[in-house]
PASE-473703 format. One record per residue: residue number from 1; x, y, z of N, C-alpha, C in turn; chain. Coordinates in steps of 0.1 Angstrom, whole numbers, plus 2048, in hexadecimal, padded with zeros to 3 digits. Each point is the difference from the previous one (the first is absolute). Layout:
<rs>
(r NUM,(X,Y,Z),(X,Y,Z),(X,Y,Z),A);
...
</rs>
This chain:
<rs>
(r 1,(417,E58,E46),(80D,802,807),(80B,804,7F6),A);
(r 2,(808,808,805),(80B,804,7F7),(80C,7F7,802),A);
(r 3,(803,7FA,7F4),(80B,7F6,800),(80D,807,803),A);
(r 4,(807,7F9,80A),(80D,806,804),(80B,7FA,7F7),A);
(r 5,(807,808,7F9),(80B,7FB,7F8),(80D,7FF,807),A);
(r 6,(807,7F6,7FD),(80D,7FF,807),(809,80B,7FC),A);
(r 7,(807,806,80A),(809,80B,7FD),(80E,7FD,807),A);
(r 8,(809,803,7F9),(80E,7FF,805),(802,80A,80B),A);
(r 9,(805,7FB,80B),(803,809,80C),(80D,806,7FD),A);
(r 10,(801,80D,800),(80D,807,7FE),(807,801,80D),A);
(r 11,(80C,7FA,801),(808,802,80C),(806,80E,800),A);
(r 12,(803,804,80C),(807,80D,800),(80D,7FF,7F9),A);
(r 13,(805,80A,7FA),(80C,800,7F7),(80C,7FC,808),A);
(r 14,(801,803,80C),(80C,7FC,808),(801,7F1,802),A);
(r 15,(7F4,7FA,804),(7FF,7F2,802),(803,7F8,7F3),A);
(r 16,(7FB,805,7F5),(802,7F9,7F3),(80F,801,7FC),A);
(r 17,(807,80A,803),(80E,801,7FD),(808,7F7,808),A);
(r 18,(7FC,7FF,80D),(807,7F7,809),(7FF,7F1,7FC),A);
(r 19,(7F3,7FC,7FB),(7FE,7F3,7FC),(809,7FC,7F4),A);
(r 20,(801,80A,7F7),(808,7FD,7F4),(80F,800,803),A);
(r 21,(804,808,80B),(80E,801,803),(806,7F5,808),A);
(r 22,(7F7,7F8,807),(806,7F6,809),(809,7F6,7F9),A);
(r 23,(7FC,7FA,7F5),(809,7F6,7F9),(80D,807,7FC),A);
(r 24,(7FF,80C,7FC),(80C,807,7FC),(809,803,80C),A);
(r 25,(7FA,803,80C),(808,802,80C),(808,7F3,803),A);
(r 26,(7F9,7F5,800),(807,7F3,803),(80C,7FE,7F6),A);
(r 27,(7FD,802,7F3),(80B,7FE,7F7),(80B,80A,802),A);
(r 28,(7FD,80C,803),(80B,80A,803),(808,7FC,80C),A);
(r 29,(7F9,7FC,80A),(807,7FC,80D),(809,7F4,7FD),A);
(r 30,(7FC,7F6,7F8),(808,7F5,7FE),(80D,803,7F7),A);
(r 31,(7FD,808,7F5),(80B,804,7F8),(80A,809,807),A);
(r 32,(7FB,809,808),(809,809,807),(808,7F8,80A),A);
(r 33,(7FB,7F6,807),(808,7F8,80A),(80B,7F8,7F8),A);
(r 34,(7FC,7FA,7F5),(80A,7F9,7F8),(80B,809,7FC),A);
(r 35,(7FC,80C,7FB),(80A,80A,7FC),(809,804,80B),A);
(r 36,(7FA,802,80C),(808,805,80B),(80A,7F6,805),A);
(r 37,(7FD,7F3,7FF),(808,7F5,805),(80A,7FB,7F6),A);
(r 38,(7FC,7FD,7F4),(808,7F9,7F6),(809,80A,7F8),A);
(r 39,(7FA,80B,7FB),(808,808,7F7),(80C,807,807),A);
(r 40,(7FF,806,80C),(80C,805,806),(80B,7F5,802),A);
(r 41,(7FB,7F4,805),(80A,7F6,803),(807,7FB,7F3),A);
(r 42,(7F8,800,7F5),(806,7FC,7F3),(80A,80A,7FC),A);
(r 43,(7FD,80D,802),(809,80B,7FB),(80C,800,808),A);
(r 44,(7FF,7FD,80E),(80C,801,809),(809,7F4,7FF),A);
(r 45,(7FA,7F4,7FE),(807,7F3,801),(806,7FC,7F3),A);
(r 46,(7F9,802,7F5),(804,7FA,7F3),(805,80A,7F7),A);
(r 47,(7FA,80C,7FF),(802,80A,7F6),(809,80B,804),A);
(r 48,(807,7FF,80B),(808,80B,805),(80C,802,7F6),A);
(r 49,(802,80C,7FB),(80B,803,7F7),(7FD,7FC,7F1),A);
(r 50,(7F4,7FB,7FD),(7FD,7FB,7F2),(7F6,80A,7FB),A);
(r 51,(804,80A,7F9),(7F6,80A,7FB),(7F6,7FA,7F7),A);
(r 52,(804,7F7,7F7),(7F7,7FA,7F6),(7F5,7F8,807),A);
(r 53,(804,7F8,80A),(7F6,7F8,807),(7F7,809,808),A);
(r 54,(806,80B,806),(7F7,809,808),(7F5,806,7F7),A);
(r 55,(804,804,7F4),(7F7,806,7F7),(7F5,7F6,7FC),A);
(r 56,(805,7F4,7FE),(7F6,7F5,7FC),(7F6,7FE,80B),A);
(r 57,(805,7FF,80C),(7F7,7FE,80C),(7F6,80C,801),A);
(r 58,(805,80C,7FF),(7F8,80C,801),(7F4,800,7F6),A);
(r 59,(803,7FB,7F4),(7F6,800,7F6),(7F5,7F6,802),A);
(r 60,(802,7F6,80A),(7F6,7F6,803),(7F8,804,80C),A);
(r 61,(802,80B,806),(7F9,804,80C),(7F2,803,7FD),A);
(r 62,(7F8,802,80A),(7F1,803,7FE),(7FE,80D,7F8),A);
(r 63,(7F5,801,7F9),(7FD,80C,7F8),(800,80D,808),A);
(r 64,(803,80B,7FA),(801,80C,807),(7F2,805,805),A);
(r 65,(7F5,7FA,7FA),(7F3,804,804),(7FD,7FE,80E),A);
(r 66,(808,7F7,807),(7FD,7FD,80E),(805,80C,809),A);
(r 67,(808,809,7FA),(806,80B,808),(7F5,809,805),A);
(r 68,(7F5,801,7F8),(7F5,809,804),(7F9,7FB,80C),A);
(r 69,(801,7F3,804),(7FA,7FB,80C),(80A,7FD,80B),A);
(r 70,(80A,808,801),(80B,7FD,809),(7FC,7FF,80E),A);
(r 71,(7F7,809,805),(7FC,800,80E),(7F8,7F4,802),A);
(r 72,(7F7,7FC,7F7),(7F8,7F4,802),(808,7F3,7FF),A);
(r 73,(80A,800,7F8),(809,7F4,7FF),(808,7FF,80D),A);
(r 74,(805,80B,806),(808,7FF,80C),(7F8,7FB,80C),A);
(r 75,(7F3,805,801),(7F8,7FB,80C),(7FC,7F1,7FE),A);
(r 76,(7FD,7FD,7F3),(7FB,7F2,7FD),(80C,7F6,802),A);
(r 77,(80C,803,7FB),(80B,7F7,802),(804,7FF,80E),A);
(r 78,(7FF,80B,808),(804,7FF,80E),(7F6,7F7,808),A);
(r 79,(7F4,802,7FD),(7F6,7F7,806),(801,7F2,7FD),A);
(r 80,(803,7FD,7F3),(802,7F2,7FB),(80C,7FA,807),A);
(r 81,(80B,808,800),(80D,7FB,806),(7FE,7FC,80F),A);
(r 82,(7F9,809,807),(7FD,7FD,80E),(7F7,7F4,803),A);
(r 83,(7F7,7FE,7F6),(7F7,7F5,802),(806,7F3,7FC),A);
(r 84,(809,800,7F6),(804,7F3,7FA),(80F,7FD,803),A);
(r 85,(808,809,805),(80E,7FD,803),(803,801,80F),A);
(r 86,(7FE,7F4,806),(804,800,80F),(80F,801,802),A);
(r 87,(803,802,80C),(80F,801,804),(806,7F3,7FE),A);
(r 88,(80C,800,7F9),(807,7F3,7FD),(80C,7FF,809),A);
(r 89,(803,7F3,803),(80C,7FD,808),(80C,802,7F7),A);
(r 90,(80C,7FF,806),(80D,802,7F9),(801,7F5,7F5),A);
(r 91,(7FD,7F3,804),(801,7F5,7F7),(7F7,802,7F4),A);
(r 92,(7F3,805,803),(7F7,802,7F5),(805,80B,7F6),A);
(r 93,(806,80B,806),(806,80B,7F8),(80B,7FA,7F8),A);
(r 94,(809,7F8,805),(80B,7FA,7F9),(7FB,7F8,7F4),A);
(r 95,(7F6,7F8,803),(7FA,7F8,7F6),(7FA,808,7F5),A);
(r 96,(7F9,80B,804),(7FA,808,7F6),(80A,807,7F7),A);
(r 97,(80B,804,807),(80B,806,7F8),(806,7F7,7F6),A);
(r 98,(802,7F3,804),(805,7F6,7F7),(7F7,7FE,7F4),A);
(r 99,(7F3,7FF,803),(7F6,7FE,7F5),(7FF,80C,7F7),A);
(r 100,(801,80C,806),(7FF,80C,7F8),(80C,801,7F7),A);
(r 101,(80C,7FD,806),(80C,800,7F8),(800,7F6,7F4),A);
(r 102,(7FA,7F4,803),(7FF,7F7,7F5),(7F7,805,7F5),A);
(r 103,(7F4,806,804),(7F7,805,7F6),(806,80B,7F8),A);
(r 104,(808,809,807),(806,80B,7F9),(80B,7FC,7F6),A);
(r 105,(807,7F5,804),(80A,7FB,7F7),(7FA,7FA,7F4),A);
(r 106,(7F5,7F9,802),(7F9,7FA,7F4),(7FB,80B,7F7),A);
(r 107,(7FA,80B,806),(7FB,80B,7F8),(80C,806,7F8),A);
(r 108,(80B,802,807),(80B,806,7FA),(806,7F8,7F4),A);
(r 109,(800,7F3,802),(805,7F7,7F5),(7F6,801,7F4),A);
(r 110,(7F3,801,803),(7F6,801,7F5),(802,80C,7F8),A);
(r 111,(804,80B,807),(802,80D,7F9),(80E,801,7FA),A);
(r 112,(808,7F6,802),(80E,801,7FB),(809,808,808),A);
(r 113,(7FE,802,80D),(808,808,808),(809,7F7,808),A);
(r 114,(80D,804,801),(80A,7F8,808),(7FC,801,80F),A);
(r 115,(801,7F5,806),(7FC,7FF,80E),(80D,800,809),A);
(r 116,(802,809,809),(80C,800,809),(7FF,7F3,809),A);
(r 117,(80D,7FA,801),(801,7F4,808),(7FD,803,80F),A);
(r 118,(7F8,7F8,806),(7FD,801,80E),(80B,7FA,808),A);
(r 119,(807,809,808),(80A,7FB,809),(7FB,7F9,80C),A);
(r 120,(806,7F5,804),(7FB,7F9,80C),(802,808,80C),A);
(r 121,(7F7,7FE,80A),(801,807,80D),(80C,7FB,808),A);
(r 122,(804,807,80A),(80A,7FC,809),(7FD,7F2,806),A);
(r 123,(7F4,7FE,804),(7FC,7F4,806),(801,7F4,7F6),A);
(r 124,(7FB,803,7F4),(801,7F6,7F6),(80E,7FC,7FC),A);
(r 125,(809,80A,800),(80E,7FD,7FD),(807,7F8,80B),A);
(r 126,(7FC,804,80C),(806,7F9,80C),(7FC,7F1,800),A);
(r 127,(7F3,7FE,7FE),(7FB,7F3,800),(806,7F7,7F4),A);
(r 128,(801,807,7F5),(807,7F9,7F4),(80E,7FC,804),A);
(r 129,(808,809,806),(80D,7FD,804),(801,7F5,80A),A);
(r 130,(7F8,800,80A),(800,7F6,80A),(7FC,7F2,7F9),A);
(r 131,(7F7,800,7F7),(7FC,7F4,7FA),(80B,7FA,7F7),A);
(r 132,(807,809,7F9),(80C,7FC,7F8),(80B,7FA,809),A);
(r 133,(803,807,80B),(80B,7FC,809),(7FD,7F2,806),A);
(r 134,(7F3,7FF,804),(7FC,7F3,806),(801,7F5,7F6),A);
(r 135,(7FC,802,7F4),(801,7F7,7F5),(80E,7FC,7FD),A);
(r 136,(809,80A,7FF),(80E,7FD,7FD),(807,7F9,80B),A);
(r 137,(7FD,803,80D),(806,7F9,80B),(7FC,7F1,800),A);
(r 138,(7F3,7FE,7FC),(7FB,7F2,7FF),(808,7F8,7F5),A);
(r 139,(802,807,7F5),(807,7FA,7F5),(80F,7FE,804),A);
(r 140,(806,80A,807),(80E,7FE,804),(802,7F4,809),A);
(r 141,(7F6,7FD,809),(802,7F5,808),(800,7F3,7F8),A);
(r 142,(7F9,800,7F4),(800,7F5,7F8),(80B,800,7F5),A);
(r 143,(808,80A,801),(80B,802,7F6),(7FB,804,7F3),A);
(r 144,(7F5,808,7FF),(7FB,804,7F4),(7FE,80F,800),A);
(r 145,(7FC,806,7F4),(7FD,80E,800),(80C,809,7FC),A);
(r 146,(7FE,80D,7FE),(80A,809,7FC),(80B,802,80A),A);
(r 147,(7FC,801,80D),(80A,802,80A),(80A,7F4,801),A);
(r 148,(7FA,7F4,800),(809,7F4,800),(809,800,7F4),A);
(r 149,(7FB,803,7F4),(808,800,7F4),(80B,80A,801),A);
(r 150,(7FD,80C,805),(80A,80B,802),(80B,7FC,80A),A);
(r 151,(7FC,7F9,80B),(809,7FC,80A),(80A,7F5,7FA),A);
(r 152,(7FA,7F7,7F8),(809,7F6,7FA),(80A,805,7F7),A);
(r 153,(7FD,80B,7F9),(809,806,7F6),(809,80A,807),A);
(r 154,(7FB,808,809),(808,80B,806),(809,7FC,80B),A);
(r 155,(7FC,7F8,809),(808,7FD,80C),(80D,7F9,7FD),A);
(r 156,(801,7F6,7F7),(80D,7FA,7FD),(809,80A,7F9),A);
(r 157,(7FA,808,7F7),(809,80A,7F9),(805,80A,80A),A);
(r 158,(7F8,805,809),(804,80A,80A),(80B,7FA,809),A);
(r 159,(7FE,7F3,804),(80A,7FA,809),(80D,7FE,7F9),A);
(r 160,(800,7FD,7F3),(80D,7FF,7F8),(807,80D,800),A);
(r 161,(7F8,80B,7FD),(806,80D,7FF),(806,804,80D),A);
(r 162,(7F9,7FD,80B),(806,804,80D),(80D,7F8,803),A);
(r 163,(800,7F3,7FD),(80C,7F8,802),(80B,805,7F8),A);
(r 164,(7FE,804,7F3),(80B,806,7F8),(805,80D,806),A);
(r 165,(7F6,808,804),(803,80E,806),(809,7FF,80C),A);
(r 166,(7FC,7F7,809),(807,7FF,80D),(80C,7F7,801),A);
(r 167,(801,7F6,7F7),(80A,7F6,801),(80A,800,7F4),A);
(r 168,(7FC,805,7F4),(809,7FE,7F5),(805,80E,7FA),A);
(r 169,(7F6,808,7FC),(804,80D,7FA),(7F6,80B,804),A);
(r 170,(805,80C,801),(7F7,80B,804),(804,80D,7F8),A);
(r 171,(7F6,808,7FD),(804,80D,7F9),(804,80B,809),A);
(r 172,(809,808,7FB),(805,80C,808),(802,80B,7F6),A);
(r 173,(7FF,80C,806),(803,80C,7F8),(80B,809,807),A);
(r 174,(806,808,7F8),(80B,808,804),(7FB,80E,804),A);
(r 175,(802,804,80D),(7FB,80E,804),(80A,80B,7FF),A);
(r 176,(80D,7FD,7FE),(80A,80A,800),(80B,7FD,7F6),A);
(r 177,(80A,809,7FF),(80B,7FF,7F7),(80D,7FA,806),A);
(r 178,(7FF,7FA,80B),(80C,7FA,807),(807,7F5,7F8),A);
(r 179,(7F8,7FA,7F7),(806,7F5,7F7),(802,805,7F2),A);
(r 180,(7FF,80D,7FD),(802,805,7F3),(80E,7FE,7FB),A);
(r 181,(803,7FC,7F4),(7F7,7FF,7F4),(7FA,7F2,7FE),A);
(r 182,(803,7F6,809),(7FA,7F3,7FE),(7F1,801,801),A);
(r 183,(7FA,808,809),(7F2,802,802),(7FD,80F,800),A);
(r 184,(7F4,803,7FA),(7FB,80E,801),(7F4,7FF,809),A);
(r 185,(7FB,80C,804),(7F4,801,808),(7F4,7FA,7F9),A);
(r 186,(7F9,7F8,807),(7F3,7FA,7FB),(803,7F4,7F7),A);
(r 187,(80D,7FC,7FF),(802,7F3,7F9),(7FA,7F5,808),A);
(r 188,(7FB,7F6,7FA),(7FA,7F4,807),(807,7F4,7FC),A);
(r 189,(802,7F7,80A),(808,7F4,7FE),(7FB,7F4,808),A);
(r 190,(805,7F5,7FC),(7FC,7F3,807),(80C,7FC,809),A);
(r 191,(7FC,7FC,80C),(80A,7FB,80A),(7FD,7F2,803),A);
(r 192,(80A,7F7,7FD),(7FE,7F2,803),(804,7FD,80F),A);
(r 193,(7FA,7F7,806),(802,7FE,80F),(804,7F1,803),A);
(r 194,(805,7F9,7F5),(803,7F2,802),(80F,7FE,803),A);
(r 195,(808,807,7F8),(80F,7FE,800),(805,803,80E),A);
(r 196,(7FB,809,808),(805,802,80D),(7FF,7F4,80A),A);
(r 197,(7F7,7F7,7FC),(7FD,7F4,808),(80B,7F5,7FE),A);
(r 198,(806,801,7F4),(809,7F5,7FC),(80F,804,7FF),A);
(r 199,(803,80D,801),(80E,804,7FF),(801,80E,806),A);
(r 200,(80C,804,804),(802,80E,805),(800,80A,7F4),A);
(r 201,(7FE,80D,804),(800,80A,7F5),(80E,801,7FA),A);
(r 202,(800,804,7F3),(80D,801,7F9),(803,80F,7FD),A);
(r 203,(80E,802,7FE),(804,80E,7FD),(7F9,805,7F4),A);
(r 204,(7FD,80C,7FF),(7FA,808,7F5),(7F1,7FC,7FE),A);
(r 205,(7FA,7F8,808),(7F2,7FE,7FF),(7F8,80C,806),A);
(r 206,(7F5,803,7F9),(7F8,80A,806),(7F5,7FA,808),A);
(r 207,(7FF,804,80D),(7F7,7FA,80A),(7F7,80A,805),A);
(r 208,(7F4,7FB,804),(7F6,808,807),(800,7FB,80F),A);
(r 209,(7FF,809,809),(802,7FB,80E),(7F9,80A,80A),A);
(r 210,(7FE,7FB,80C),(7FB,808,80B),(80C,807,807),A);
(r 211,(7FF,80D,802),(80C,807,805),(803,7FB,80E),A);
(r 212,(80D,801,804),(804,7FC,80E),(7FC,80A,80A),A);
(r 213,(802,7FD,80D),(7FB,809,80B),(807,80D,7FF),A);
(r 214,(80D,801,7FD),(806,80D,800),(7FB,809,7F5),A);
(r 215,(7FA,7FB,7F5),(7FA,808,7F6),(7F4,809,807),A);
(r 216,(7F8,7F9,808),(7F5,807,806),(804,80A,80A),A);
(r 217,(80B,7FD,807),(805,809,80A),(806,80D,7FA),A);
(r 218,(807,7FE,7F5),(806,80C,7F9),(7F5,808,7FA),A);
(r 219,(7F5,7FA,7FB),(7F6,808,7FA),(7F5,805,80A),A);
(r 220,(802,7FC,80C),(7F6,803,80B),(7F2,7FD,7FC),A);
(r 221,(7FF,7F3,7FC),(7F2,7FB,7FC),(7FE,7F2,807),A);
(r 222,(7F4,7FD,800),(7FC,7F2,805),(7FF,7F7,7F3),A);
(r 223,(803,7F4,802),(7FF,7F7,7F4),(7F1,800,7FB),A);
(r 224,(7FF,802,7F3),(7F3,802,7FA),(7FE,7F6,7F4),A);
(r 225,(808,7F6,7FE),(7FF,7F7,7F5),(807,804,7F3),A);
(r 226,(806,80C,800),(807,804,7F4),(80C,7F7,7FD),A);
(r 227,(802,7FD,7F4),(80B,7F7,7FB),(809,808,7F7),A);
(r 228,(80D,7FD,800),(80A,807,7F8),(806,7F6,7F6),A);
(r 229,(806,806,7F6),(806,7F9,7F5),(80E,805,7FE),A);
(r 230,(80A,7F7,801),(80E,804,7FE),(807,7F4,7F9),A);
(r 231,(80E,802,7FD),(808,7F6,7FA),(80A,7FB,80A),A);
(r 232,(800,7F2,801),(80A,7FA,808),(80E,802,7FA),A);
(r 233,(809,806,808),(80E,802,7FB),(80A,7F8,807),A);
(r 234,(7FC,7FA,80C),(80A,7F7,807),(7F7,7F7,809),A);
(r 235,(805,7F4,801),(7F9,7F5,808),(809,7FD,80C),A);
(r 236,(7FB,7F8,809),(807,7FD,80D),(80E,7FB,7FD),A);
(r 237,(80A,805,808),(80E,7FD,7FF),(807,809,7F6),A);
(r 238,(7FA,808,7F8),(806,809,7F7),(806,80C,808),A);
(r 239,(80B,805,7FB),(806,80D,805),(7FC,80B,7F6),A);
(r 240,(7F9,80A,805),(7FB,80A,7F7),(807,80E,803),A);
(r 241,(802,808,7F6),(806,80D,801),(7FC,809,7F5),A);
(r 242,(7FE,80D,803),(7FD,80A,7F6),(80B,80B,801),A);
(r 243,(807,802,7F5),(80A,80B,800),(801,805,7F1),A);
(r 244,(803,80D,7FF),(802,806,7F3),(7F3,7FE,7F7),A);
(r 245,(7F5,7FF,807),(7F3,7FF,7F8),(7FD,7F2,7FB),A);
(r 246,(809,7F6,804),(7FE,7F3,7FA),(7FE,7F6,80C),A);
(r 247,(7F9,7F5,7FC),(7FE,7F5,80A),(80B,7F5,7FE),A);
(r 248,(805,7FC,80C),(80A,7F5,800),(7FA,7F5,809),A);
(r 249,(801,7F4,7FA),(7FB,7F4,808),(80C,7F6,800),A);
(r 250,(804,7FD,80D),(80B,7F7,802),(80D,805,7F8),A);
(r 251,(801,80E,800),(80C,806,7FA),(7FF,802,7F1),A);
(r 252,(7F5,7FC,7FA),(7FF,801,7F1),(7F6,80B,7FD),A);
(r 253,(805,808,7F6),(7F7,80B,7FC),(7F5,7FA,7F7),A);
(r 254,(7F4,804,803),(7F4,7FB,7F9),(7FC,808,7F4),A);
(r 255,(7FD,7F9,7F5),(7FB,807,7F4),(7F1,800,801),A);
(r 256,(7FA,80C,801),(7F1,801,803),(7FA,80A,7F5),A);
(r 257,(7FD,7FA,7F4),(7FA,809,7F6),(7F2,804,803),A);
(r 258,(7FA,7FA,80A),(7F2,804,803),(7FF,80C,80A),A);
(r 259,(80B,805,805),(800,80B,809),(7FE,80D,7F8),A);
(r 260,(7FA,80A,807),(7FE,80D,7FA),(80C,809,800),A);
(r 261,(808,800,80A),(80B,808,802),(80A,7FB,80B),A);
(r 262,(80C,804,800),(809,7FC,80B),(7FB,804,80D),A);
(r 263,(803,7F8,80B),(7FC,804,80D),(808,80C,805),A);
(r 264,(7F9,809,807),(807,80C,806),(803,7FE,80F),A);
(r 265,(800,7F4,804),(803,7FD,80E),(80B,7F5,801),A);
(r 266,(805,7FE,80C),(80B,7F6,802),(7FB,7F7,80B),A);
(r 267,(803,7F3,7FE),(7FE,7F6,80A),(80D,7F8,803),A);
(r 268,(803,800,80D),(80C,7F8,804),(7FE,7F2,7FE),A);
(r 269,(80A,7F7,7FE),(7FE,7F2,7FE),(7F9,7FA,80C),A);
(r 270,(7F6,7F7,7FD),(7F8,7F9,80B),(7FC,7F3,7FB),A);
(r 271,(7FE,7F6,808),(7FD,7F3,7FD),(7F1,7FE,802),A);
(r 272,(7F9,7FA,7F6),(7F1,7FD,802),(7FE,7F5,809),A);
(r 273,(7F8,802,80B),(7FE,7F5,80A),(7F8,7F4,7FA),A);
(r 274,(801,7F5,807),(7F8,7F4,7FC),(7F1,803,801),A);
(r 275,(7F9,7FB,7F6),(7F1,802,800),(7FC,80D,7FB),A);
(r 276,(809,808,7FA),(7FC,80E,7FB),(806,802,7F2),A);
(r 277,(7FB,80B,7FA),(805,804,7F3),(802,80F,801),A);
(r 278,(807,806,7F6),(802,80E,7FF),(7FA,805,7F3),A);
(r 279,(7F7,80A,801),(7F8,804,7F5),(802,80F,7FD),A);
(r 280,(801,804,7F3),(801,80E,7FC),(7F6,802,7F5),A);
(r 281,(7FC,80D,7FF),(7F8,804,7F4),(808,803,7F4),A);
(r 282,(7FB,7FE,7F4),(808,803,7F4),(802,80F,7FF),A);
(r 283,(7F8,808,805),(802,80E,800),(807,804,80D),A);
(r 284,(80D,7FD,800),(808,7FF,80D),(7FF,80D,809),A);
(r 285,(7FF,80B,7FA),(800,80C,808),(7F2,805,804),A);
(r 286,(7F5,7F8,7FC),(7F3,804,804),(7F8,7F3,804),A);
(r 287,(807,7F8,809),(7FA,7F4,804),(802,7FF,80F),A);
(r 288,(7F6,7FD,808),(800,7FE,80E),(802,7F0,802),A);
(r 289,(80C,7FC,801),(803,7F2,800),(80A,7FB,80B),A);
(r 290,(807,7F5,7FD),(809,7FB,80B),(80B,809,804),A);
(r 291,(804,809,7F7),(80B,809,805),(7FB,80A,80A),A);
(r 292,(7F3,801,802),(7FA,807,80B),(7FC,7F8,80C),A);
(r 293,(7F8,7F5,7FE),(7FB,7F9,80B),(806,7F2,802),A);
(r 294,(80A,7FC,7F8),(808,7F4,803),(7FB,7F4,7F9),A);
(r 295,(803,7F4,805),(7FE,7F3,7F9),(7F1,7FC,801),A);
(r 296,(7FC,7F9,7F6),(7F2,7FB,7FF),(7FF,7F2,803),A);
(r 297,(7F8,7FC,80A),(7FE,7F2,804),(7FA,7F8,7F4),A);
(r 298,(804,7F4,7FD),(7FB,7F9,7F5),(7F1,7FD,802),A);
(r 299,(7FB,7FE,80D),(7F2,7FD,802),(7F7,80B,7FC),A);
(r 300,(806,80C,7FE),(7F7,80C,7FC),(7FD,800,7F1),A);
(r 301,(807,7F8,7F9),(7FE,800,7F1),(7F3,7F9,7FD),A);
(r 302,(7F8,807,7F8),(7F3,7FC,7FB),(802,7F7,7F3),A);
(r 303,(808,805,7F7),(802,7F9,7F3),(80A,807,7F7),A);
(r 304,(801,7FA,7F5),(80A,804,7F6),(7F9,805,7F4),A);
(r 305,(803,80D,7FC),(7F9,806,7F5),(806,7FA,7F3),A);
(r 306,(7F7,7FC,7F7),(804,7F8,7F4),(7FB,806,7F3),A);
(r 307,(7F5,808,800),(7FA,804,7F4),(7F8,80D,801),A);
(r 308,(803,809,7F6),(7F8,80C,7FF),(7F5,7FE,7F6),A);
(r 309,(7F3,803,804),(7F5,7FE,7F7),(7F9,80D,7FD),A);
(r 310,(804,80B,806),(7FA,80D,7FD),(80A,80B,802),A);
(r 311,(801,80A,7F7),(7F8,803,7F4),(804,7F7,7F5),A);
(r 312,(7F8,800,7F5),(802,7F6,7F5),(80E,802,7FA),A);
(r 313,(805,80D,7FF),(80D,802,7F9),(80C,7FC,809),A);
(r 314,(7FD,7FC,80C),(80B,7FB,809),(7FE,7F2,804),A);
(r 315,(7F8,7F8,7FA),(7FE,7F2,803),(80C,7F8,7FE),A);
(r 316,(803,7F8,809),(80C,7F7,7FE),(805,7FB,80E),A);
(r 317,(80A,7F6,7FF),(806,7FB,80C),(809,80A,807),A);
(r 318,(801,7FE,80D),(809,809,808),(80E,7FA,800),A);
(r 319,(809,808,7FB),(80E,7FA,7FF),(807,801,80D),A);
(r 320,(808,7F6,803),(809,800,80C),(80E,803,7FD),A);
(r 321,(802,805,7F4),(80E,803,7FC),(801,80E,7FA),A);
</rs>
């Protein structure tokens, strides 16, 4: 008998190539999938605008030798993705995004790349605001927390300021030249509101007041809260007269160094009625005052101007002489 010697069976060349290629196919499919998912995300989320980091990432990508198998990579990665990546819910996607972001931030820190701060979403900001508000309200009921501390400091101070503003003194500014040269436009002054409660107005005092009814009729306007400022030149019971450009009170010629010029009008003698005063502007020929619309009721007086505090070069008390 002829001894049969063992012989290696030669596989067809195509089958032999396929057997050797299968491990490589699996490796190519895995690396291609990782590259398709992680590398673009890393480039878009972490390394946007950072040329150095982008070059560093590009240098770590897969060898260029894989480019010759592009068609085989594409089909293998597509098949692997379809087989292993089922459809995810929105919650799963959000979780994956968070995990991916955490991984990318860790990679960026390892490579020495600055990581852009992740802004909270609208829902997260809303929930955070609601949580803070509920916490502060709970503390406020117990008299604790920032809101309670702010209220303890601010409310008393604000109440004192309001009391001073409405009951004691208030600021005013000058909008016209009717009181020139005592006041100029945009001068600011303090008006005290206490003296009118304890005594009648005095001659030569500068007062701020609400105009009488005849003022609004002559100007054809409705009352709008505008206040005027003039000087009291006569009080109730006084006889007032203007002649030859000078003011006479009870027959006596008045010395008025605060006026701008002699009056160019004449007033016949008249007696100031009870409960009223007679007021004129220091700029006598450019003031809409009592020589137009008559006597001013005392109840219309808001306060007595006592001090100029602006501008700095005009700071000082307001003289009644």
